[in-house]
C-alpha positions as CSV (number, residue, x, y, z in Angstrom):
1,M,-6.4,-13.2,-34.8
2,S,-6.9,-10.1,-32.8
3,Q,-10.4,-9.6,-34.2
4,M,-11.4,-13.2,-33.2
5,I,-10.2,-12.6,-29.7
6,R,-12.3,-9.5,-29.4
7,I,-15.4,-11.4,-30.6
8,V,-14.8,-14.3,-28.2
9,H,-14.3,-11.8,-25.4
10,R,-17.4,-9.9,-26.3
11,W,-19.7,-12.9,-26.4
12,T,-18.2,-14.5,-23.3
13,S,-18.7,-11.3,-21.4
14,L,-22.4,-11.4,-22.4
15,L,-22.7,-15.0,-21.3
16,F,-21.0,-14.2,-18.0
17,S,-23.3,-11.2,-17.3
18,L,-26.4,-13.3,-18.0
19,I,-25.2,-16.0,-15.7
20,V,-24.5,-13.6,-12.9
21,A,-27.9,-11.9,-13.4
22,S,-29.6,-15.3,-13.3
23,I,-27.9,-16.0,-10.0
24,F,-29.3,-12.7,-8.5
25,V,-32.7,-13.4,-9.8
26,G,-32.6,-17.0,-8.6
27,M,-31.5,-15.9,-5.1
28,A,-34.6,-13.6,-4.9
29,V,-37.0,-16.3,-6.1
30,T,-35.7,-19.5,-4.5
31,T,-32.8,-21.3,-2.9
32,L,-30.3,-22.3,-5.5
33,P,-28.1,-25.4,-5.4
34,E,-24.5,-24.7,-4.5
35,W,-23.2,-25.8,-7.9
36,Y,-25.1,-23.0,-9.5
37,Y,-22.8,-20.4,-7.9
38,Y,-19.9,-21.9,-9.8
39,L,-21.4,-21.4,-13.3
40,P,-19.7,-18.0,-13.8
41,L,-16.2,-19.6,-13.4
42,P,-15.8,-21.1,-16.9
43,P,-16.6,-17.9,-18.7
44,L,-14.4,-16.0,-16.3
45,F,-11.5,-18.3,-17.1
46,V,-11.9,-17.3,-20.8
47,L,-12.4,-13.6,-20.0
48,I,-9.2,-13.2,-18.0
49,P,-6.6,-14.2,-20.7
50,T,-8.5,-12.5,-23.5
51,G,-8.9,-9.3,-21.5
52,I,-5.2,-9.3,-20.5
53,Y,-4.2,-9.8,-24.2
54,M,-6.4,-6.9,-25.3
55,F,-5.1,-4.7,-22.5
56,F,-1.4,-5.3,-23.4
57,M,-1.9,-5.5,-27.2
58,P,-1.3,-1.7,-27.8
59,Y,1.9,-1.8,-25.9
60,F,3.4,-4.7,-27.8
61,G,1.8,-4.0,-31.2
62,S,3.6,-2.2,-34.0
63,Q,6.7,-0.5,-32.6
64,Q,7.7,2.8,-34.1
65,D,11.1,4.5,-33.8
66,G,9.8,8.0,-33.1
67,L,6.9,9.7,-31.4
68,P,4.0,10.2,-33.7
69,A,3.8,14.0,-32.8
70,A,7.5,14.4,-33.6
71,E,7.5,12.9,-37.1
72,G,6.9,16.1,-39.0
73,S,9.0,18.5,-36.9
74,T,12.7,19.2,-37.4
């Protein structure tokens, strides 16, 4: 599951970046319709939950009873 979320996040971020770049190029070339500025929102709504999940995943992953550095010491 975690690997699939990473893949979705990676490809969605690529799509988001391309859309934003196309907006900047389009602004330099011509006047864009207003709806075109809303195109980054659907990928952004996917990026936010997947990014939050990946950010907090290390904190709620496998819990260990001790510190990793203190395992071998007495």
